[in-house]
C-alpha positions as CSV (number, residue, x, y, z in Angstrom):
1,X,0.4,10.7,-20.9
2,X,0.0,10.1,-24.6
3,X,1.0,12.8,-27.1
4,X,-0.7,13.5,-30.3
5,X,0.7,11.8,-33.4
6,X,1.8,13.5,-36.5
7,X,0.0,13.0,-39.8
8,X,2.4,10.5,-41.1
9,X,1.8,8.4,-38.1
10,X,-1.9,8.4,-38.3
11,X,-2.0,4.8,-39.6
12,X,0.3,3.4,-37.0
13,X,-2.3,1.4,-35.3
14,X,-0.1,-0.6,-33.0
15,X,1.7,2.4,-31.5
16,X,-1.7,4.2,-31.0
17,X,-3.2,1.3,-29.0
18,X,-0.1,0.6,-27.0
19,X,0.0,4.2,-25.8
20,X,-3.7,4.3,-25.1
21,X,-4.0,0.9,-23.3
22,X,-2.0,2.3,-20.4
23,X,-4.7,4.9,-19.5
24,X,-7.0,4.5,-16.5
25,X,-10.3,4.1,-18.3
26,X,-12.2,4.5,-15.1
27,X,-11.2,8.1,-15.1
28,X,-14.5,9.9,-16.1
29,X,-12.4,12.8,-17.5
30,X,-11.8,10.6,-20.6
31,X,-15.4,11.0,-21.7
32,X,-15.5,14.7,-20.9
33,X,-15.1,16.7,-24.1
34,X,-13.5,19.5,-22.2
35,X,-10.8,17.3,-20.8
36,X,-7.3,18.4,-21.5
37,X,-6.2,14.8,-21.6
38,X,-8.7,13.8,-24.3
39,X,-7.8,16.9,-26.2
40,X,-4.2,15.6,-26.5
41,X,-5.4,12.4,-28.0
42,X,-5.3,12.2,-31.8
43,X,-8.4,11.3,-33.8
44,X,-7.2,7.8,-34.6
45,X,-6.7,7.0,-30.9
46,X,-10.1,8.3,-30.0
47,X,-11.6,6.0,-32.6
48,X,-9.9,3.0,-31.0
49,X,-11.2,3.9,-27.6
50,X,-14.7,4.5,-29.0
51,X,-14.7,1.2,-30.8
52,X,-13.5,-0.7,-27.7
53,X,-16.1,0.9,-25.5
54,X,-18.9,0.2,-27.9
55,X,-17.8,-3.4,-28.2
56,X,-17.6,-3.8,-24.4
57,X,-21.1,-2.3,-24.0
58,X,-22.5,-4.6,-26.7
59,X,-20.9,-7.7,-25.2
60,X,-22.2,-6.8,-21.7
61,X,-25.8,-6.2,-23.0
62,X,-25.6,-9.5,-25.0
63,X,-24.9,-11.5,-21.8
64,X,-28.2,-10.2,-20.3
65,X,-30.4,-11.6,-23.1
66,X,-33.2,-14.0,-22.2
67,X,-35.8,-15.5,-24.5
68,X,-39.1,-13.5,-24.7
69,X,-42.3,-15.4,-24.1
70,X,-43.7,-17.1,-27.3
71,X,-46.7,-14.8,-27.4
72,X,-44.5,-11.7,-27.7
73,X,-43.6,-10.4,-31.1
74,X,-40.0,-9.8,-30.0
75,X,-37.6,-12.7,-29.8
76,X,-35.6,-11.5,-26.8
77,X,-35.8,-9.6,-23.6
78,X,-33.0,-8.7,-21.1
79,X,-32.7,-9.5,-17.4
80,X,-30.2,-7.7,-15.2
81,X,-30.0,-6.9,-11.4
82,X,-33.2,-9.0,-11.0
83,X,-35.1,-6.6,-13.3
84,X,-36.7,-7.5,-16.7
85,X,-36.2,-5.2,-19.7
86,X,-38.4,-5.5,-22.7
87,X,-36.7,-3.1,-25.1
88,X,-33.2,-2.1,-26.0
89,X,-33.6,1.5,-24.8
90,X,-34.4,0.5,-21.3
91,X,-31.6,-2.1,-21.0
92,X,-29.1,0.3,-22.5
93,X,-30.1,3.0,-20.1
94,X,-29.8,0.6,-17.2
95,X,-26.3,-0.6,-18.2
96,X,-25.1,2.9,-18.8
97,X,-26.2,4.2,-15.4
98,X,-25.7,1.1,-13.2
99,X,-22.7,-0.8,-14.7
100,X,-20.4,2.0,-15.9
101,X,-17.4,0.5,-14.0
102,X,-17.8,-2.9,-15.6
103,X,-18.0,-1.3,-19.0
104,X,-14.8,0.7,-18.4
105,X,-13.1,-2.4,-17.1
106,X,-14.0,-4.4,-20.2
107,X,-13.1,-1.5,-22.4
108,X,-9.6,-1.4,-20.9
109,X,-9.3,-5.2,-21.3
110,X,-10.2,-5.1,-25.0
111,X,-7.7,-2.4,-25.6
112,X,-5.0,-4.2,-23.8
113,X,-5.8,-7.4,-25.7
114,X,-5.7,-5.6,-28.9
115,X,-2.3,-4.0,-28.0
116,X,-0.8,-7.4,-27.0
117,X,-2.1,-9.1,-30.2
118,X,-1.1,-6.4,-32.6
119,X,2.3,-6.0,-31.0
120,X,3.2,-9.6,-31.9
121,X,1.4,-9.7,-35.2
122,X,3.5,-9.5,-38.4
123,X,0.6,-9.2,-40.7
124,X,-0.5,-5.7,-39.5
125,X,1.4,-3.0,-41.3
126,X,0.9,0.7,-41.7
127,X,-0.3,0.2,-45.2
128,X,-2.8,-2.5,-44.4
129,X,-6.2,-1.3,-45.5
130,X,-8.2,-3.9,-43.5
131,X,-9.8,-3.2,-40.1
132,X,-7.7,-5.3,-37.7
133,X,-9.9,-4.5,-34.8
134,X,-12.9,-6.2,-36.3
135,X,-10.8,-9.0,-37.6
136,X,-9.3,-9.7,-34.1
137,X,-12.7,-9.7,-32.4
138,X,-14.1,-12.1,-34.9
139,X,-13.4,-15.9,-34.6
140,X,-12.9,-18.7,-37.0
141,X,-15.4,-20.8,-35.0
142,X,-19.0,-19.9,-35.0
143,X,-20.6,-19.9,-31.6
144,X,-23.6,-21.8,-32.9
145,X,-21.4,-24.7,-34.1
146,X,-20.1,-25.2,-30.6
147,X,-23.5,-25.8,-28.9
148,X,-24.7,-29.3,-28.0
149,X,-27.6,-30.8,-30.0
150,X,-30.7,-30.6,-27.8
151,X,-33.3,-31.4,-30.5
152,X,-34.2,-34.7,-28.9
153,X,-35.1,-33.0,-25.6
154,X,-38.1,-30.8,-24.8
155,X,-37.6,-27.4,-23.2
156,X,-39.4,-28.7,-20.1
157,X,-36.8,-31.5,-19.8
158,X,-34.0,-29.0,-19.9
159,X,-35.7,-26.8,-17.4
160,X,-37.2,-29.5,-15.1
161,X,-35.5,-28.2,-12.0
162,X,-37.1,-24.8,-12.0
163,X,-38.8,-24.2,-8.6
164,X,-37.7,-27.6,-7.2
165,X,-34.7,-29.2,-5.6
166,X,-34.2,-31.8,-8.3
167,X,-31.5,-29.9,-10.2
168,X,-27.8,-29.5,-9.8
169,X,-25.2,-26.8,-9.3
170,X,-21.7,-27.2,-10.9
171,X,-18.6,-25.6,-9.5
172,X,-15.3,-25.6,-11.5
173,X,-12.3,-23.8,-12.7
174,X,-9.6,-24.3,-15.3
175,X,-6.3,-22.5,-15.5
176,X,-5.0,-22.5,-19.1
177,X,-3.9,-19.8,-21.6
178,X,-6.8,-18.4,-23.6
179,X,-6.0,-16.2,-26.6
180,X,-9.6,-15.0,-27.2
181,X,-11.5,-14.6,-23.9
182,X,-14.1,-12.5,-25.7
183,X,-15.1,-15.4,-27.9
184,X,-15.2,-17.7,-24.9
185,X,-17.5,-15.2,-23.2
186,X,-19.9,-15.2,-26.2
187,X,-19.8,-19.0,-26.4
188,X,-20.4,-19.5,-22.7
189,X,-23.3,-17.0,-22.8
190,X,-24.9,-18.8,-25.7
191,X,-24.2,-22.3,-24.2
192,X,-25.8,-21.4,-20.9
193,X,-28.9,-19.8,-22.5
194,X,-29.2,-22.8,-24.8
195,X,-29.3,-25.1,-21.8
196,X,-31.4,-22.8,-19.6
197,X,-28.5,-22.5,-17.0
198,X,-28.1,-19.6,-14.7
199,X,-25.0,-18.7,-12.7
200,X,-21.7,-16.8,-12.8
201,X,-18.8,-17.4,-15.2
202,X,-15.5,-15.4,-15.1
203,X,-13.1,-15.6,-18.1
204,X,-9.6,-14.3,-18.5
205,X,-6.5,-15.0,-20.6
206,X,-5.4,-17.2,-17.7
207,X,-8.5,-19.5,-17.8
208,X,-12.2,-19.8,-16.7
209,X,-14.0,-20.0,-13.4
210,X,-17.6,-20.9,-13.2
211,X,-20.6,-22.0,-11.2
212,X,-23.9,-22.7,-13.0
213,X,-27.2,-24.3,-12.0
214,X,-29.9,-26.1,-13.9
215,X,-31.5,-29.5,-14.4
216,X,-29.2,-32.5,-14.2
217,X,-29.7,-33.1,-17.9
218,X,-28.6,-29.5,-18.6
219,X,-25.5,-29.7,-16.3
220,X,-24.5,-33.0,-17.9
221,X,-24.7,-31.5,-21.4
222,X,-22.7,-28.5,-20.1
223,X,-19.9,-30.7,-18.8
224,X,-19.9,-32.7,-22.0
225,X,-19.6,-29.4,-24.0
226,X,-16.7,-28.2,-21.8
227,X,-14.8,-31.5,-22.0
228,X,-15.2,-31.7,-25.8
229,X,-14.1,-28.1,-26.4
230,X,-10.6,-28.1,-27.9
231,X,-9.5,-25.3,-25.6
232,X,-10.2,-27.2,-22.4
233,X,-10.3,-30.9,-23.2
234,X,-6.5,-31.3,-22.4
235,X,-6.9,-29.5,-19.0
236,X,-10.3,-30.5,-17.7
237,X,-11.6,-33.8,-16.6
238,X,-15.0,-34.9,-15.2
239,X,-13.7,-34.9,-11.7
240,X,-12.9,-31.2,-11.9
241,X,-16.6,-30.4,-11.8
242,X,-17.9,-30.3,-8.2
243,X,-21.6,-31.0,-7.9
244,X,-24.3,-30.2,-5.3
245,X,-28.0,-30.1,-5.1
246,X,-29.6,-27.0,-6.4
247,X,-30.5,-25.7,-9.8
248,X,-31.2,-22.6,-11.9
249,X,-33.2,-21.1,-9.0
250,X,-30.0,-20.8,-7.0
251,X,-28.9,-17.8,-9.1
252,X,-31.0,-14.7,-9.9
253,X,-29.6,-14.6,-13.4
254,X,-26.7,-15.5,-15.8
255,X,-23.6,-13.4,-15.5
256,X,-20.7,-14.0,-17.9
257,X,-17.8,-11.6,-18.1
258,X,-14.2,-11.1,-19.1
259,X,-11.7,-10.0,-16.4
260,X,-8.0,-9.8,-15.8
261,X,-8.1,-12.5,-13.2
262,X,-10.5,-15.5,-12.9
263,X,-10.3,-15.1,-9.1
264,X,-9.8,-11.5,-7.9
265,X,-6.7,-11.5,-5.9
266,X,-5.9,-8.0,-7.1
267,X,-2.4,-8.8,-8.6
268,X,-1.8,-9.2,-12.3
269,X,-1.3,-12.8,-13.5
270,X,1.8,-11.5,-15.2
271,X,3.3,-10.9,-11.7
272,X,2.0,-13.9,-9.8
273,X,1.1,-16.8,-12.1
274,X,-1.0,-19.8,-11.5
275,X,1.8,-21.8,-13.1
276,X,3.8,-21.7,-9.8
277,X,1.4,-22.9,-7.1
278,X,2.0,-25.0,-4.0
279,X,2.1,-28.8,-3.9
280,X,-1.3,-30.3,-4.5
281,X,-2.6,-32.8,-1.9
282,X,-5.5,-35.1,-2.6
283,X,-8.3,-35.1,0.0
284,X,-6.9,-38.3,1.5
285,X,-3.4,-36.9,1.7
286,X,-4.7,-33.6,3.2
287,X,-6.7,-35.5,5.8
288,X,-3.6,-37.3,6.9
289,X,-1.6,-34.1,7.2
290,X,-4.4,-32.4,9.3
291,X,-4.6,-35.5,11.5
292,X,-0.9,-35.4,12.1
293,X,-1.1,-31.7,12.8
294,X,-4.0,-32.0,15.3
295,X,-2.3,-34.9,17.1
296,X,0.6,-32.7,18.2
297,X,0.5,-31.7,21.9
298,X,1.2,-28.1,21.3
299,X,-0.1,-26.9,17.9
300,X,1.0,-23.3,18.6
301,X,4.6,-24.4,18.6
302,X,4.2,-26.6,15.6
303,X,6.2,-26.0,12.4
304,X,2.9,-26.4,10.5
305,X,0.1,-23.8,9.8
306,X,-3.3,-24.9,8.6
307,X,-4.4,-21.8,6.7
308,X,-7.9,-20.9,5.6
309,X,-7.7,-18.8,2.4
310,X,-11.4,-17.7,2.5
311,X,-13.1,-14.6,3.8
312,X,-14.0,-14.3,7.5
313,X,-17.8,-14.8,7.0
314,X,-17.1,-18.1,5.2
315,X,-14.8,-19.5,8.0
316,X,-17.2,-18.2,10.6
317,X,-19.9,-20.9,9.8
318,X,-17.5,-23.7,8.9
319,X,-13.7,-24.5,9.1
320,X,-11.0,-27.1,9.8
321,X,-10.2,-27.7,13.4
322,X,-7.1,-25.8,14.5
323,X,-6.9,-23.6,11.5
324,X,-5.7,-20.0,11.1
325,X,-8.5,-18.1,9.4
326,X,-7.6,-14.5,8.5
327,X,-10.2,-11.9,9.6
328,X,-10.3,-10.5,6.0
329,X,-13.4,-9.5,4.0
330,X,-12.1,-10.0,0.5
331,X,-9.6,-12.3,-1.1
332,X,-8.0,-9.3,-2.7
333,X,-6.8,-8.4,0.9
334,X,-5.0,-11.8,1.2
335,X,-1.6,-10.6,-0.3
336,X,-1.6,-7.6,2.1
337,X,-2.4,-10.0,4.9
338,X,0.6,-12.2,4.0
339,X,2.9,-9.2,3.8
340,X,1.8,-7.8,7.1
341,X,2.1,-11.2,8.9
342,X,5.1,-12.5,7.0
343,X,7.1,-13.6,10.1
344,X,4.2,-15.8,11.0
345,X,5.0,-18.0,8.0
346,X,8.8,-18.1,8.3
347,X,10.2,-21.6,8.2
348,X,6.7,-23.1,8.4
349,X,5.0,-25.8,6.5
350,X,1.7,-24.3,5.3
351,X,-1.4,-26.4,4.5
352,X,-3.8,-24.1,2.6
353,X,-7.4,-24.7,1.7
354,X,-10.4,-22.9,0.2
355,X,-13.9,-23.7,-1.1
356,X,-13.0,-25.3,-4.5
357,X,-9.3,-24.9,-4.8
358,X,-9.0,-21.9,-7.1
359,X,-8.0,-19.3,-4.5
360,X,-5.2,-21.6,-3.3
361,X,-3.7,-21.7,-6.8
362,X,-2.9,-18.0,-6.8
363,X,-2.6,-17.7,-3.0
364,X,0.0,-20.4,-2.7
365,X,1.9,-18.9,-5.6
366,X,2.0,-15.6,-3.8
367,X,3.1,-17.2,-0.5
368,X,5.8,-19.2,-2.3
369,X,7.1,-16.1,-4.0
370,X,7.9,-14.6,-0.6
371,X,10.5,-17.3,0.0
372,X,9.9,-17.6,3.7
373,X,8.1,-20.9,4.0
374,X,9.6,-24.4,4.3
375,X,6.9,-25.8,2.1
376,X,3.5,-24.8,0.8
377,X,0.7,-27.3,0.2
378,X,-2.9,-26.9,-1.0
379,X,-6.0,-29.0,-0.9
380,X,-6.8,-30.2,-4.4
381,X,-10.5,-29.6,-5.2
382,X,-10.9,-27.6,-2.0
383,X,-13.3,-28.2,0.9
384,X,-15.9,-29.3,-1.6
385,X,-13.9,-32.4,-2.7
386,X,-12.7,-33.1,0.9
387,X,-16.3,-33.3,2.2
388,X,-17.3,-35.7,-0.5
389,X,-14.8,-38.2,0.9
390,X,-14.8,-37.1,4.6
391,X,-18.2,-35.6,5.5
392,X,-17.5,-36.3,9.2
393,X,-13.8,-35.5,9.0
394,X,-11.8,-32.6,10.4
395,X,-13.9,-29.9,8.7
396,X,-16.7,-28.8,11.0
397,X,-19.8,-26.8,10.2
398,X,-21.2,-25.6,6.9
399,X,-19.6,-24.8,3.6
400,X,-20.3,-21.2,2.4
401,X,-21.2,-20.9,-1.3
402,X,-21.7,-17.7,-3.3
403,X,-25.3,-18.2,-4.4
404,X,-28.7,-17.9,-2.9
405,X,-28.3,-21.1,-0.9
406,X,-25.4,-19.4,1.1
407,X,-24.3,-22.7,2.6
408,X,-24.1,-26.5,2.1
409,X,-24.5,-28.8,5.0
410,X,-22.4,-32.0,5.3
411,X,-22.5,-32.5,9.1
412,X,-24.5,-31.5,12.1
413,X,-21.9,-29.2,13.7
414,X,-23.0,-25.5,14.3
415,X,-20.0,-23.3,15.0
416,X,-21.4,-19.8,14.8
417,X,-23.9,-17.8,16.9
418,X,-26.8,-15.4,16.4
419,X,-25.4,-11.9,16.3
420,X,-28.1,-10.6,18.6
421,X,-28.7,-13.2,21.4
422,X,-25.7,-15.5,21.0
423,X,-27.7,-18.7,20.4
424,X,-26.1,-21.3,18.2
425,X,-27.1,-20.4,14.6
426,X,-25.4,-20.6,11.2
427,X,-28.0,-19.7,8.5
428,X,-27.2,-16.4,6.8
429,X,-29.8,-14.0,5.6
430,X,-29.5,-10.7,3.8
431,X,-29.9,-7.6,5.8
432,X,-33.5,-6.5,5.7
433,X,-32.7,-2.9,4.8
434,X,-33.3,-2.4,1.0
435,X,-30.1,-1.9,-1.1
436,X,-27.9,-3.3,1.7
437,X,-25.9,-6.4,0.7
438,X,-24.7,-7.4,4.1
439,X,-25.2,-10.9,5.5
440,X,-26.5,-11.4,9.0
441,X,-26.8,-14.3,11.4
442,X,-30.1,-13.8,13.3
443,X,-32.0,-16.7,14.8
444,X,-35.8,-17.2,14.3
445,X,-36.5,-15.8,17.8
446,X,-34.6,-12.6,17.1
447,X,-36.1,-12.3,13.7
448,X,-39.5,-12.5,15.3
449,X,-38.6,-9.5,17.5
450,X,-37.7,-7.5,14.4
451,X,-33.9,-7.9,14.6
452,X,-33.2,-8.5,10.9
453,X,-30.6,-5.9,10.0
454,X,-26.8,-6.3,10.0
455,X,-26.2,-3.4,12.4
456,X,-27.9,-0.6,14.4
457,X,-27.3,1.9,11.6
458,X,-29.0,-0.4,9.1
459,X,-31.8,-1.2,11.5
460,X,-32.5,2.5,12.1
461,X,-32.4,3.2,8.3
462,X,-34.8,0.3,7.7
463,X,-37.2,1.6,10.2
464,X,-37.1,5.1,8.7
465,X,-37.7,3.8,5.2
466,X,-40.7,1.7,6.4
467,X,-42.3,4.8,7.8
468,X,-41.5,7.2,5.0
469,X,-40.6,7.3,1.3
470,X,-38.0,4.8,0.2
471,X,-34.5,5.9,-0.9
472,X,-32.8,4.5,-4.0
473,X,-29.3,4.6,-2.7
474,X,-27.5,3.1,0.2
475,X,-23.9,3.1,1.2
476,X,-22.7,-0.5,0.7
477,X,-19.9,-0.3,3.3
478,X,-22.1,0.3,6.3
479,X,-21.0,0.8,9.9
480,X,-20.4,-2.9,10.7
481,X,-18.0,-3.3,7.8
482,X,-16.2,0.1,8.2
483,X,-15.3,-0.4,11.8
484,X,-13.4,-3.7,11.3
485,X,-9.6,-3.7,10.5
486,X,-9.0,-4.1,6.8
487,X,-5.8,-6.1,7.3
488,X,-5.4,-7.7,10.8
489,X,-2.1,-8.4,12.3
490,X,-1.8,-11.9,13.9
491,X,0.0,-12.5,17.2
492,X,3.4,-14.1,16.8
493,X,2.0,-17.5,17.9
494,X,-1.5,-17.8,16.4
495,X,-4.3,-19.2,18.6
496,X,-7.2,-21.2,17.3
497,X,-9.7,-19.3,15.4
498,X,-11.9,-16.9,17.3
499,X,-14.3,-14.7,15.4
500,X,-16.3,-11.8,16.9
501,X,-20.0,-12.2,16.2
502,X,-20.7,-8.5,15.9
503,X,-19.4,-7.5,12.4
504,X,-21.2,-8.9,9.4
505,X,-20.1,-9.3,5.9
506,X,-21.4,-8.3,2.5
507,X,-22.1,-10.7,-0.3
508,X,-22.3,-10.1,-4.0
509,X,-19.8,-7.2,-4.2
510,X,-17.3,-8.5,-1.7
511,X,-15.0,-11.5,-1.7
512,X,-13.9,-13.7,-4.6
513,X,-16.2,-14.3,-7.6
514,X,-17.6,-17.5,-6.3
515,X,-15.2,-20.4,-5.9
């Protein structure tokens, strides 16, 4: 717990921030004026916290800006949670009440970044009269100078995919050290708005992870901007961008944010780094390894494990033959899954895969750090790249994606079943109960009979809401999620994947960000 500083230490900015950055900023007591903890903080430290919180709030609101219609006197509106806000008061109220956790997270991040920067800076001294906070959060490059020239295109050309299937969705990630993720956040927000792109972009000091949708012209300009950016041009190439049919309509809005990890494994990058991953295998090399594995007479006794690093609802509708697919709901559960089943991987060759490759970067590093495997390999470019080369290969079923398409189809195999009648079915829909974010597999016949909720609890709640006043709140983790084991323990010799059709997953809040 920080202690108050004496008067002669009031200008010691570095020490102030370093002490304060270790606090849990999600603790609401920090904003309670009667809190004994806050009472112990000196005035200088309070100012740093206040500044960081205001900065985090302003950056979050800025990412929600959208152009106002030309007939409006105002230049900008805001869109968040699929709602449109026409004035600052309403968007500020919405963010304050609905996104408090995200603001606290970004506040903590800004303070930690400031502490790290100031601790290594020789130019900051106790007698410096300048404001290092504002200097740090400014950047020598203007965001506007890093946007592509679109003067030769009409807005309609840039937005030509809206409401159609003629557009494109990009999926990519790049691990590299970024000193100023807040500036990258502002640039990415401006870039996507400039090109009328929607989607989700996650930025951290360890890199960037994104999926955006728009017209093919807009996505081409976006790729060109990324490849020409000095921060990424030595790390990214055109082949790193996976493409699929879609567009801006695949995402409800644009979400750009700064986080500690670009894929939420729940372990600090300082402890498990992307710089120590498994051995990358091209789709062709991975295909040969899987072929060799499947040709063995007894796969259970094999020295190789084909490991799916995704969540259970992803592997449920599509997976590699003979794989081990953990029955976990979030990628942040993966480290605990490995720890609980460590003997399963002892002296094994592990072939890992995920959607686009990003989860394997950190997942393989974690597994390698345990020191029990013979070797750890990972599929470069993920399932996405594999299916581009082998649409009828060893991956069967659909590829789950974290947008409103839910899945991409490359072959005709249907692996999953309707949760109600057991008929072959693999098209997810959101639970019909308002505010519930669970996914449900229910075939057209069962939908016609009114079976559209993820579980009995939700179905009953939906029926009550339909016959009475609606309620604004709903417990996200409903019965079907709460009753499944958080971290399953595998048998000593794993069998082929078998997933119970009863429990259903949640989307949006659960799982990795999108890759």
